[in-house]
N, CA, C and O atoms as a DFTB+ gen file, in Angstrom:
672 C
 N C O
     1  1      81.051     -75.600     -94.838
     2  2      80.571     -76.077     -93.441
     3  2      79.480     -77.009     -93.762
     4  3      78.458     -76.578     -94.295
     5  1      79.619     -78.236     -93.482
     6  2      78.442     -79.272     -93.728
     7  2      77.379     -79.102     -92.601
     8  3      77.635     -78.665     -91.479
     9  1      76.165     -79.497     -93.036
    10  2      75.099     -79.626     -92.062
    11  2      74.712     -80.959     -92.015
    12  3      74.918     -81.794     -92.895
    13  1      74.052     -81.155     -90.782
    14  2      73.531     -82.572     -90.538
    15  2      72.058     -82.570     -90.910
    16  3      71.373     -81.554     -90.785
    17  1      71.611     -83.648     -91.341
    18  2      70.088     -83.857     -91.436
    19  2      69.561     -84.362     -90.308
    20  3      69.738     -85.553     -90.053
    21  1      68.867     -83.580     -89.493
    22  2      68.332     -84.228     -88.417
    23  2      66.900     -84.760     -88.397
    24  3      66.354     -85.180     -87.377
    25  1      66.328     -84.708     -89.627
    26  2      65.104     -85.049     -89.815
    27  2      63.881     -84.201     -89.365
    28  3      62.707     -84.550     -89.486
    29  1      64.370     -82.927     -88.779
    30  2      63.468     -82.101     -88.423
    31  2      63.132     -81.091     -89.407
    32  3      64.083     -80.462     -89.871
    33  1      61.956     -80.809     -89.820
    34  2      61.696     -79.803     -90.831
    35  2      61.808     -78.450     -90.133
    36  3      61.341     -78.205     -89.021
    37  1      62.543     -77.517     -90.987
    38  2      62.482     -76.114     -90.459
    39  2      61.514     -75.283     -91.206
    40  3      60.882     -75.756     -92.151
    41  1      61.377     -74.049     -90.811
    42  2      60.509     -73.164     -91.670
    43  2      60.945     -72.973     -93.012
    44  3      60.110     -72.724     -93.882
    45  1      62.281     -73.069     -93.306
    46  2      62.923     -72.801     -94.711
    47  2      62.577     -74.033     -95.459
    48  3      62.388     -73.908     -96.669
    49  1      62.457     -75.287     -94.878
    50  2      62.179     -76.343     -95.649
    51  2      60.827     -76.428     -96.320
    52  3      60.634     -77.061     -97.358
    53  1      59.876     -75.728     -95.644
    54  2      58.392     -75.783     -96.045
    55  2      58.258     -74.606     -97.039
    56  3      57.240     -74.589     -97.731
    57  1      59.149     -73.642     -97.183
    58  2      58.949     -72.610     -98.160
    59  2      60.000     -72.754     -99.329
    60  3      61.120     -73.238     -99.165
    61  1      59.575     -72.342    -100.367
    62  2      60.463     -72.512    -101.708
    63  2      61.095     -71.181    -101.760
    64  3      60.540     -70.326    -102.450
    65  1      62.220     -70.873    -101.101
    66  2      62.910     -69.599    -101.186
    67  2      63.977     -69.765    -102.216
    68  3      64.625     -70.799    -102.377
    69  1      64.120     -68.534    -102.980
    70  2      65.192     -68.349    -104.095
    71  2      66.661     -68.373    -103.463
    72  3      66.821     -67.971    -102.311
    73  1      67.604     -68.790    -104.135
    74  2      68.964     -69.004    -103.711
    75  2      69.446     -67.483    -104.011
    76  3      69.261     -66.984    -105.121
    77  1      70.029     -66.829    -103.030
    78  2      70.528     -65.369    -103.377
    79  2      71.541     -65.571    -104.495
    80  3      72.320     -66.520    -104.581
    81  1      71.421     -64.513    -105.371
    82  2      72.245     -64.274    -106.481
    83  2      73.453     -63.555    -106.246
    84  3      73.485     -62.754    -105.313
    85  1      74.553     -63.753    -107.044
    86  2      75.741     -63.076    -106.775
    87  2      75.363     -61.479    -107.011
    88  3      74.373     -61.126    -107.651
    89  1      76.231     -60.645    -106.445
    90  2      75.985     -59.213    -106.560
    91  2      76.007     -58.717    -108.102
    92  3      75.170     -57.879    -108.437
    93  1      76.876     -59.175    -108.991
    94  2      76.910     -58.758    -110.293
    95  2      75.527     -59.358    -111.059
    96  3      75.291     -58.981    -112.206
    97  1      74.777     -60.147    -110.493
    98  2      73.602     -60.602    -111.197
    99  2      72.206     -60.082    -110.617
   100  3      71.094     -60.298    -111.099
   101  1      72.550     -59.275    -109.359
   102  2      71.367     -58.794    -108.559
   103  2      70.375     -57.822    -109.404
   104  3      69.168     -57.888    -109.173
   105  1      70.835     -56.991    -110.305
   106  2      70.015     -56.275    -111.093
   107  2      69.064     -56.937    -112.020
   108  3      67.984     -56.448    -112.350
   109  1      69.529     -58.075    -112.418
   110  2      68.649     -58.984    -113.355
   111  2      67.935     -60.014    -112.680
   112  3      67.332     -60.818    -113.391
   113  1      67.881     -60.159    -111.304
   114  2      67.191     -61.155    -110.606
   115  2      65.785     -60.935    -110.654
   116  3      65.306     -59.839    -110.362
   117  1      65.082     -61.925    -111.012
   118  2      63.558     -61.787    -111.113
   119  2      62.912     -61.319    -109.824
   120  3      62.015     -60.478    -109.889
   121  1      63.306     -61.804    -108.659
   122  2      62.704     -61.625    -107.360
   123  2      63.007     -60.015    -106.936
   124  3      62.162     -59.362    -106.324
   125  1      64.252     -59.484    -107.316
   126  2      64.627     -58.154    -107.147
   127  2      63.646     -57.270    -108.015
   128  3      63.072     -56.305    -107.511
   129  1      63.494     -57.587    -109.171
   130  2      62.749     -56.861    -110.198
   131  2      61.219     -56.588    -109.763
   132  3      60.651     -55.507    -109.923
   133  1      60.681     -57.665    -109.226
   134  2      59.256     -57.854    -108.816
   135  2      59.112     -57.044    -107.568
   136  3      58.202     -56.220    -107.475
   137  1      59.977     -57.244    -106.599
   138  2      59.867     -56.561    -105.346
   139  2      60.016     -55.059    -105.476
   140  3      59.371     -54.275    -104.780
   141  1      60.854     -54.708    -106.357
   142  2      61.106     -53.343    -106.660
   143  2      59.757     -52.593    -107.242
   144  3      59.446     -51.438    -106.953
   145  1      59.075     -53.396    -108.045
   146  2      57.934     -52.828    -108.672
   147  2      56.846     -52.874    -107.654
   148  3      56.183     -51.840    -107.575
   149  1      56.545     -53.787    -106.914
   150  2      55.327     -53.768    -106.023
   151  2      55.687     -52.969    -104.774
   152  3      54.734     -52.554    -104.115
   153  1      56.895     -52.699    -104.358
   154  2      57.345     -51.864    -103.348
   155  2      57.265     -50.491    -103.612
   156  3      57.382     -49.710    -102.668
   157  1      57.070     -50.045    -104.831
   158  2      56.861     -48.657    -105.216
   159  2      55.731     -47.937    -104.463
   160  3      54.692     -48.585    -104.336
   161  1      55.764     -46.836    -104.002
   162  2      54.796     -46.074    -103.397
   163  2      53.326     -46.287    -103.736
   164  3      52.433     -46.518    -102.920
   165  1      53.197     -46.170    -105.135
   166  2      51.882     -46.109    -105.745
   167  2      51.474     -47.471    -106.286
   168  3      50.291     -47.810    -106.320
   169  1      52.327     -48.137    -106.647
   170  2      51.927     -49.510    -107.292
   171  2      51.099     -50.446    -106.324
   172  3      50.169     -51.090    -106.810
   173  1      51.365     -50.544    -105.098
   174  2      50.775     -51.449    -104.119
   175  2      49.387     -51.045    -104.057
   176  3      48.476     -51.870    -104.125
   177  1      49.174     -49.640    -103.913
   178  2      47.827     -49.168    -103.657
   179  2      47.018     -49.232    -104.936
   180  3      45.811     -49.453    -104.834
   181  1      47.576     -49.055    -106.161
   182  2      46.747     -49.249    -107.340
   183  2      46.598     -50.727    -107.622
   184  3      45.615     -50.983    -108.318
   185  1      47.284     -51.696    -107.276
   186  2      46.966     -53.091    -107.628
   187  2      45.977     -53.527    -106.613
   188  3      45.171     -54.398    -106.939
   189  1      45.945     -53.017    -105.408
   190  2      44.944     -53.354    -104.369
   191  2      43.604     -52.940    -104.921
   192  3      42.665     -53.732    -105.014
   193  1      43.536     -51.526    -105.325
   194  2      42.198     -50.956    -105.658
   195  2      41.649     -51.709    -107.034
   196  3      40.479     -52.031    -107.239
   197  1      42.682     -51.895    -107.853
   198  2      42.047     -52.555    -109.253
   199  2      41.765     -54.058    -109.002
   200  3      41.149     -54.727    -109.832
   201  1      42.220     -54.561    -107.861
   202  2      41.907     -55.923    -107.422
   203  2      40.406     -56.156    -106.997
   204  3      39.830     -57.244    -106.984
   205  1      39.910     -55.000    -106.671
   206  2      38.441     -54.958    -106.160
   207  2      37.573     -54.832    -107.384
   208  3      36.557     -55.523    -107.465
   209  1      37.910     -53.986    -108.350
   210  2      36.992     -53.555    -109.500
   211  2      37.877     -52.841    -110.457
   212  3      38.957     -52.365    -110.106
   213  1      37.406     -52.770    -111.687
   214  2      37.935     -51.995    -112.708
   215  2      37.734     -50.458    -112.342
   216  3      36.782     -50.212    -111.601
   217  1      38.555     -49.351    -112.794
   218  2      38.286     -48.191    -112.277
   219  2      38.626     -47.169    -113.695
   220  3      39.465     -47.502    -114.532
   221  1      37.936     -46.072    -113.773
   222  2      38.281     -45.145    -114.904
   223  2      39.522     -44.370    -114.264
   224  3      39.751     -44.520    -113.064
   225  1      40.258     -43.612    -114.986
   226  2      41.352     -42.876    -114.647
   227  2      41.041     -41.959    -113.552
   228  3      41.693     -41.932    -112.508
   229  1      39.882     -41.093    -113.840
   230  2      39.605     -40.099    -112.801
   231  2      39.111     -40.625    -111.426
   232  3      39.338     -40.024    -110.377
   233  1      38.457     -41.728    -111.502
   234  2      38.185     -42.638    -110.336
   235  2      39.211     -43.082    -109.521
   236  3      39.128     -43.173    -108.296
   237  1      40.282     -43.390    -110.265
   238  2      41.758     -43.830    -109.434
   239  2      42.253     -42.685    -108.923
   240  3      42.581     -42.672    -107.737
   241  1      42.369     -41.723    -109.590
   242  2      42.844     -40.412    -109.095
   243  2      42.160     -39.899    -107.770
   244  3      42.797     -39.451    -106.816
   245  1      40.994     -39.998    -107.814
   246  2      40.283     -39.552    -106.563
   247  2      40.381     -40.487    -105.532
   248  3      40.362     -40.007    -104.399
   249  1      40.480     -41.689    -105.630
   250  2      40.822     -42.703    -104.852
   251  2      42.096     -43.020    -104.100
   252  3      42.156     -43.536    -102.984
   253  1      43.051     -42.662    -104.823
   254  2      44.474     -42.536    -104.315
   255  2      44.836     -41.221    -103.852
   256  3      45.236     -40.401    -104.677
   257  1      44.730     -40.872    -102.439
   258  2      45.001     -39.586    -102.046
   259  2      46.621     -39.229    -102.251
   260  3      47.513     -40.029    -101.966
   261  1      46.828     -38.014    -102.745
   262  2      48.152     -37.625    -102.851
   263  2      48.858     -37.853    -104.156
   264  3      49.884     -37.235    -104.439
   265  1      48.293     -38.764    -104.970
   266  2      49.017     -39.002    -106.353
   267  2      48.538     -38.022    -107.316
   268  3      47.355     -37.747    -107.516
   269  1      49.727     -37.431    -107.998
   270  2      49.497     -36.438    -109.145
   271  2      49.051     -37.251    -110.313
   272  3      49.238     -38.467    -110.355
   273  1      48.399     -36.511    -111.361
   274  2      47.836     -37.201    -112.491
   275  2      48.983     -37.728    -113.332
   276  3      48.841     -38.719    -114.048
   277  1      50.265     -36.970    -113.225
   278  2      51.264     -37.464    -114.061
   279  2      51.909     -38.704    -113.472
   280  3      52.386     -39.580    -114.194
   281  1      51.915     -38.766    -112.098
   282  2      52.383     -39.965    -111.617
   283  2      51.414     -41.350    -111.722
   284  3      51.830     -42.503    -111.836
   285  1      50.191     -40.966    -111.659
   286  2      48.973     -41.982    -111.840
   287  2      49.363     -42.613    -113.223
   288  3      49.587     -43.812    -113.388
   289  1      49.417     -41.631    -114.208
   290  2      49.668     -42.175    -115.698
   291  2      50.886     -42.892    -115.842
   292  3      50.956     -43.922    -116.512
   293  1      51.934     -42.342    -115.184
   294  2      53.467     -43.145    -115.257
   295  2      53.214     -44.490    -114.527
   296  3      53.659     -45.501    -115.071
   297  1      52.648     -44.591    -113.533
   298  2      52.615     -45.826    -112.839
   299  2      51.731     -46.749    -113.457
   300  3      52.050     -47.938    -113.461
   301  1      50.497     -46.320    -114.064
   302  2      49.677     -47.242    -114.805
   303  2      50.371     -47.695    -116.186
   304  3      50.135     -48.819    -116.630
   305  1      51.081     -46.961    -116.742
   306  2      51.893     -47.276    -117.978
   307  2      52.921     -48.313    -117.669
   308  3      53.134     -49.256    -118.431
   309  1      53.564     -48.128    -116.530
   310  2      54.578     -49.179    -116.221
   311  2      53.856     -50.456    -115.838
   312  3      54.392     -51.512    -116.176
   313  1      52.623     -50.499    -115.128
   314  2      52.045     -51.720    -114.708
   315  2      51.459     -52.369    -116.103
   316  3      51.403     -53.584    -116.294
   317  1      51.080     -51.484    -116.940
   318  2      50.402     -52.017    -118.185
   319  2      51.713     -52.748    -119.211
   320  3      51.618     -53.817    -119.815
   321  1      52.760     -51.943    -119.191
   322  2      54.003     -52.615    -119.915
   323  2      54.491     -53.853    -119.306
   324  3      55.119     -54.655    -119.996
   325  1      54.218     -54.103    -117.895
   326  2      54.566     -55.284    -117.140
   327  2      53.584     -56.315    -117.246
   328  3      53.814     -57.406    -116.726
   329  1      52.337     -56.065    -117.958
   330  2      51.406     -57.103    -118.117
   331  2      50.533     -57.249    -116.911
   332  3      49.857     -58.276    -116.866
   333  1      50.431     -56.364    -115.889
   334  2      49.684     -56.498    -114.795
   335  2      48.534     -55.818    -114.652
   336  3      47.712     -56.101    -113.780
   337  1      48.361     -54.693    -115.654
   338  2      47.182     -53.979    -115.868
   339  2      46.903     -53.895    -117.336
   340  3      47.789     -53.889    -118.190
   341  1      45.580     -53.829    -117.587
   342  2      45.254     -53.550    -118.965
   343  2      44.214     -52.300    -119.008
   344  3      43.458     -52.031    -118.074
   345  1      44.283     -51.619    -120.153
   346  2      43.377     -50.336    -120.266
   347  2      42.673     -50.738    -121.402
   348  3      43.132     -51.392    -122.339
   349  1      41.318     -50.234    -121.250
   350  2      40.207     -50.400    -122.323
   351  2      39.917     -48.778    -122.720
   352  3      39.794     -47.960    -121.809
   353  1      39.836     -48.457    -123.825
   354  2      39.399     -47.113    -124.315
   355  2      37.999     -47.363    -124.847
   356  3      37.721     -48.232    -125.673
   357  1      37.160     -46.528    -124.301
   358  2      35.696     -46.448    -124.904
   359  2      35.325     -45.388    -125.690
   360  3      35.403     -44.248    -125.233
   361  1      34.888     -45.614    -126.927
   362  2      34.771     -44.635    -127.820
   363  2      33.577     -43.766    -127.622
   364  3      32.558     -43.732    -128.312
   365  1      33.889     -43.037    -126.514
   366  2      32.941     -41.891    -126.312
   367  2      33.505     -40.473    -126.470
   368  3      34.692     -40.327    -126.762
   369  1      32.797     -39.560    -126.310
   370  2      33.365     -38.127    -126.581
   371  2      33.272     -37.248    -125.257
   372  3      32.183     -36.763    -124.950
   373  1      34.209     -37.070    -124.601
   374  2      35.585     -37.330    -125.045
   375  2      35.943     -38.826    -124.443
   376  3      35.377     -39.366    -123.492
   377  1      36.907     -39.300    -125.147
   378  2      37.209     -40.919    -124.785
   379  2      37.441     -41.139    -123.344
   380  3      38.133     -40.369    -122.679
   381  1      36.866     -42.187    -122.860
   382  2      37.167     -42.555    -121.519
   383  2      37.976     -43.997    -121.432
   384  3      37.775     -44.894    -122.251
   385  1      38.799     -44.094    -120.472
   386  2      39.563     -45.343    -120.213
   387  2      39.388     -45.986    -119.039
   388  3      39.298     -45.343    -117.993
   389  1      39.317     -47.347    -119.068
   390  2      39.117     -47.976    -117.772
   391  2      40.270     -48.924    -117.737
   392  3      40.722     -49.446    -118.756
   393  1      40.783     -49.154    -116.399
   394  2      41.829     -49.927    -116.059
   395  2      41.347     -51.053    -115.229
   396  3      40.481     -50.856    -114.376
   397  1      41.883     -52.276    -115.441
   398  2      41.622     -53.360    -114.752
   399  2      42.880     -54.371    -114.590
   400  3      43.777     -54.362    -115.433
   401  1      42.907     -55.129    -113.616
   402  2      44.202     -56.011    -113.511
   403  2      43.858     -57.212    -114.604
   404  3      42.761     -57.686    -114.898
   405  1      45.127     -57.524    -115.083
   406  2      45.068     -58.757    -116.083
   407  2      45.026     -60.059    -115.102
   408  3      45.149     -59.976    -113.880
   409  1      44.853     -61.160    -115.755
   410  2      45.002     -62.335    -114.900
   411  2      46.426     -62.485    -114.187
   412  3      46.519     -63.025    -113.085
   413  1      47.430     -62.024    -114.816
   414  2      48.623     -61.926    -114.266
   415  2      48.876     -60.993    -112.939
   416  3      49.547     -61.318    -111.959
   417  1      48.245     -59.874    -113.120
   418  2      48.028     -58.977    -112.178
   419  2      47.221     -59.407    -110.894
   420  3      47.575     -59.189    -109.735
   421  1      46.099     -60.041    -111.291
   422  2      45.301     -60.661    -110.333
   423  2      45.913     -61.835    -109.516
   424  3      45.491     -62.148    -108.402
   425  1      46.905     -62.440    -110.131
   426  2      47.570     -63.518    -109.521
   427  2      48.556     -62.959    -108.422
   428  3      49.055     -63.740    -107.611
   429  1      48.808     -61.749    -108.395
   430  2      49.717     -61.101    -107.503
   431  2      48.915     -60.663    -106.167
   432  3      49.538     -60.199    -105.212
   433  1      47.690     -60.806    -106.139
   434  2      46.780     -60.168    -105.114
   435  2      46.930     -61.217    -103.770
   436  3      46.910     -60.802    -102.611
   437  1      47.059     -62.413    -104.084
   438  2      47.185     -63.343    -102.844
   439  2      48.577     -63.118    -102.062
   440  3      48.633     -62.836    -100.865
   441  1      49.695     -63.282    -102.909
   442  2      50.881     -63.118    -102.108
   443  2      50.976     -61.597    -101.592
   444  3      51.554     -61.442    -100.516
   445  1      50.529     -60.588    -102.169
   446  2      50.658     -59.249    -101.687
   447  2      49.689     -59.198    -100.403
   448  3      50.063     -58.535     -99.435
   449  1      48.512     -59.845    -100.361
   450  2      47.674     -59.869     -99.252
   451  2      48.325     -60.563     -98.130
   452  3      48.223     -60.123     -96.985
   453  1      49.018     -61.677     -98.419
   454  2      49.691     -62.347     -97.282
   455  2      50.784     -61.589     -96.756
   456  3      50.977     -61.647     -95.541
   457  1      51.661     -60.767     -97.598
   458  2      52.683     -59.931     -97.126
   459  2      52.082     -58.790     -96.168
   460  3      52.520     -58.548     -95.044
   461  1      51.058     -58.158     -96.757
   462  2      50.169     -57.060     -95.963
   463  2      49.828     -57.665     -94.649
   464  3      50.162     -57.105     -93.605
   465  1      49.122     -58.879     -94.663
   466  2      48.715     -59.450     -93.354
   467  2      49.923     -59.603     -92.377
   468  3      49.872     -59.167     -91.227
   469  1      51.029     -60.254     -92.898
   470  2      52.207     -60.340     -92.107
   471  2      52.685     -59.025     -91.503
   472  3      52.981     -58.937     -90.311
   473  1      52.752     -58.023     -92.343
   474  2      53.123     -56.864     -91.827
   475  2      52.314     -56.347     -90.748
   476  3      52.886     -55.970     -89.726
   477  1      50.952     -56.275     -90.851
   478  2      50.124     -55.841     -90.040
   479  2      50.294     -56.465     -88.606
   480  3      50.429     -55.799     -87.580
   481  1      50.267     -57.905     -88.683
   482  2      50.395     -58.821     -87.580
   483  2      51.702     -58.577     -86.728
   484  3      51.749     -58.739     -85.509
   485  1      52.769     -58.162     -87.526
   486  2      54.189     -57.985     -86.855
   487  2      54.603     -56.695     -86.611
   488  3      55.642     -56.494     -85.983
   489  1      53.868     -55.730     -87.060
   490  2      54.378     -54.339     -87.069
   491  2      54.802     -53.983     -85.637
   492  3      55.903     -53.465     -85.451
   493  1      53.967     -54.244     -84.617
   494  2      54.455     -53.919     -83.199
   495  2      55.629     -54.451     -82.811
   496  3      56.435     -53.816     -82.131
   497  1      55.838     -55.768     -83.247
   498  2      57.121     -56.430     -82.876
   499  2      58.237     -55.810     -83.408
   500  3      59.226     -55.669     -82.688
   501  1      58.239     -55.349     -84.748
   502  2      59.202     -54.770     -85.500
   503  2      59.604     -53.500     -84.938
   504  3      60.779     -53.207     -84.721
   505  1      58.448     -52.621     -84.664
   506  2      58.688     -51.439     -83.961
   507  2      59.360     -51.233     -82.710
   508  3      60.104     -50.315     -82.365
   509  1      58.908     -52.395     -82.005
   510  2      59.600     -52.494     -80.669
   511  2      61.127     -52.745     -80.781
   512  3      61.936     -52.181     -80.045
   513  1      61.448     -53.579     -81.695
   514  2      62.646     -54.004     -81.891
   515  2      63.513     -52.789     -82.191
   516  3      64.577     -52.626     -81.594
   517  1      63.054     -51.904     -83.145
   518  2      63.754     -50.850     -83.629
   519  2      64.052     -49.905     -82.529
   520  3      65.135     -49.321     -82.575
   521  1      63.248     -49.674     -81.553
   522  2      63.477     -48.800     -80.315
   523  2      64.800     -48.998     -79.803
   524  3      65.515     -48.062     -79.443
   525  1      65.153     -50.270     -79.762
   526  2      66.572     -50.587     -79.003
   527  2      67.763     -50.454     -80.023
   528  3      68.928     -50.451     -79.625
   529  1      67.468     -50.358     -81.200
   530  2      68.598     -50.247     -82.155
   531  2      69.023     -48.991     -82.598
   532  3      69.996     -48.855     -83.339
   533  1      68.261     -47.958     -82.132
   534  2      68.568     -46.509     -82.733
   535  2      68.176     -46.302     -84.136
   536  3      68.504     -45.275     -84.730
   537  1      67.485     -47.237     -84.690
   538  2      66.905     -46.958     -86.005
   539  2      65.853     -45.998     -86.028
   540  3      64.876     -46.229     -85.316
   541  1      65.878     -44.880     -86.774
   542  2      64.875     -43.677     -86.575
   543  2      63.433     -44.015     -86.871
   544  3      62.589     -43.243     -86.416
   545  1      63.034     -45.057     -87.569
   546  2      61.590     -45.319     -87.817
   547  2      61.484     -46.226     -88.902
   548  3      62.394     -46.971     -89.266
   549  1      60.173     -46.140     -89.493
   550  2      59.902     -47.363     -90.572
   551  2      60.853     -47.288     -91.626
   552  3      61.483     -46.262     -91.885
   553  1      60.972     -48.431     -92.275
   554  2      62.128     -48.502     -93.351
   555  2      61.771     -47.649     -94.469
   556  3      60.588     -47.557     -94.798
   557  1      62.681     -47.018     -95.081
   558  2      62.454     -46.093     -96.226
   559  2      61.913     -44.857     -95.964
   560  3      61.664     -44.155     -96.944
   561  1      61.613     -44.322     -94.588
   562  2      60.992     -43.156     -94.294
   563  2      61.992     -42.054     -93.968
   564  3      63.093     -42.361     -93.510
   565  1      61.675     -40.851     -94.174
   566  2      62.531     -39.770     -93.708
   567  2      62.833     -39.676     -92.225
   568  3      62.008     -40.052     -91.393
   569  1      63.982     -39.189     -91.901
   570  2      64.145     -39.068     -90.430
   571  2      63.285     -38.189     -89.815
   572  3      62.589     -37.411     -90.466
   573  1      63.274     -38.258     -88.442
   574  2      62.369     -37.400     -87.722
   575  2      62.531     -35.970     -87.974
   576  3      63.630     -35.467     -88.209
   577  1      61.385     -35.287     -87.921
   578  2      61.439     -33.868     -88.240
   579  2      60.778     -33.676     -89.557
   580  3      60.336     -32.564     -89.849
   581  1      60.673     -34.743     -90.422
   582  2      59.994     -34.570     -91.696
   583  2      58.483     -34.783     -91.539
   584  3      58.030     -35.280     -90.508
   585  1      57.695     -34.401     -92.574
   586  2      56.344     -34.692     -92.333
   587  2      56.038     -36.152     -92.453
   588  3      56.782     -36.822     -93.168
   589  1      55.004     -36.745     -91.822
   590  2      54.638     -38.108     -91.935
   591  2      54.121     -38.440     -93.326
   592  3      53.527     -37.586     -93.983
   593  1      54.321     -39.576     -93.751
   594  2      53.739     -40.065     -95.127
   595  2      52.352     -40.322     -94.957
   596  3      51.935     -40.779     -93.893
   597  1      51.491     -40.029     -96.056
   598  2      50.075     -40.508     -95.995
   599  2      49.901     -41.980     -95.683
   600  3      48.816     -42.352     -95.237
   601  1      50.938     -42.898     -95.892
   602  2      50.898     -44.312     -95.595
   603  2      51.091     -44.491     -94.000
   604  3      50.774     -45.540     -93.440
   605  1      51.573     -43.516     -93.396
   606  2      51.709     -43.562     -91.993
   607  2      50.333     -43.450     -91.099
   608  3      50.319     -43.745     -89.904
   609  1      49.390     -43.074     -91.686
   610  2      48.143     -42.831     -90.961
   611  2      47.089     -43.739     -91.350
   612  3      47.145     -44.194     -92.493
   613  1      46.193     -44.059     -90.639
   614  2      45.176     -45.108     -90.919
   615  2      44.174     -44.392     -92.000
   616  3      44.010     -43.177     -92.109
   617  1      43.599     -45.321     -92.703
   618  2      42.616     -44.916     -93.626
   619  2      43.087     -45.014     -95.071
   620  3      43.697     -46.039     -95.373
   621  1      42.887     -44.092     -96.002
   622  2      43.249     -44.305     -97.306
   623  2      44.652     -44.335     -97.436
   624  3      45.351     -43.453     -96.937
   625  1      45.145     -45.348     -98.110
   626  2      46.535     -45.374     -98.339
   627  2      47.414     -46.113     -97.405
   628  3      48.643     -46.049     -97.403
   629  1      46.665     -46.832     -96.601
   630  2      47.316     -47.702     -95.670
   631  2      46.661     -49.140     -95.615
   632  3      45.584     -49.366     -96.166
   633  1      47.272     -49.966     -95.014
   634  2      46.859     -51.343     -94.712
   635  2      46.403     -51.521     -93.253
   636  3      47.157     -51.230     -92.325
   637  1      45.153     -52.003     -93.057
   638  2      44.754     -52.269     -91.767
   639  2      44.026     -53.559     -91.789
   640  3      43.413     -53.924     -92.791
   641  1      44.084     -54.257     -90.695
   642  2      43.252     -55.581     -90.634
   643  2      41.743     -55.090     -90.629
   644  3      41.244     -54.163     -89.990
   645  1      41.160     -55.974     -91.523
   646  2      39.648     -55.525     -91.684
   647  2      39.145     -56.295     -90.387
   648  3      39.648     -57.336     -89.964
   649  1      38.133     -55.654     -89.857
   650  2      37.424     -56.252     -88.591
   651  2      36.653     -57.404     -88.950
   652  3      36.288     -58.111     -88.010
   653  1      36.292     -57.783     -90.241
   654  2      35.512     -58.966     -90.640
   655  2      36.369     -59.984     -90.939
   656  3      35.821     -61.053     -91.205
   657  1      37.682     -59.949     -90.973
   658  2      38.546     -61.039     -91.194
   659  2      39.045     -61.765     -89.928
   660  3      39.283     -61.121     -88.906
   661  1      39.191     -62.984     -89.985
   662  2      39.756     -63.712     -88.689
   663  2      41.255     -63.178     -88.576
   664  3      41.836     -62.658     -89.528
   665  1      41.747     -63.336     -87.479
   666  2      43.111     -62.805     -87.163
   667  2      44.053     -64.015     -86.783
   668  3      44.879     -63.904     -85.877
   669  1      43.910     -65.059     -87.443
   670  2      44.740     -66.409     -87.344
   671  2      45.648     -66.141     -86.159
   672  3      46.449     -66.999     -85.788
């Protein structure tokens, strides 16, 4: 189907979107790979925290409500292997380890912040739309009757618009 150039710029014209890949290439698509990484339950919270300042392991464990030491270790190792987080071991007794974002990890903060702002700004519209479709609730959540996720409540582990930010 041919399209006509009307001279009117659309939203898609102003954004550089990737061309969808064939299904057999989906697993090796860089966009899919990155979105899977950052949409992980703990990754987004850890990147957000480490974007503010470096943290020692136990500080991170206390700051991220509900994460086990094993899951924190695993997530940090994956982020380190992806080049998003670096760890520094201090020669103390016992040794202590500090984690911080690499420049690559820090470059992820702006797009994640934009996505989080968009989600906060449009969540009510999305929720209202869902009520008419029979969809049980937020994407990826358990059906009704299951306990709510810590991410569903305000405070630690969720994104809210800061009151000191302009709301464009």
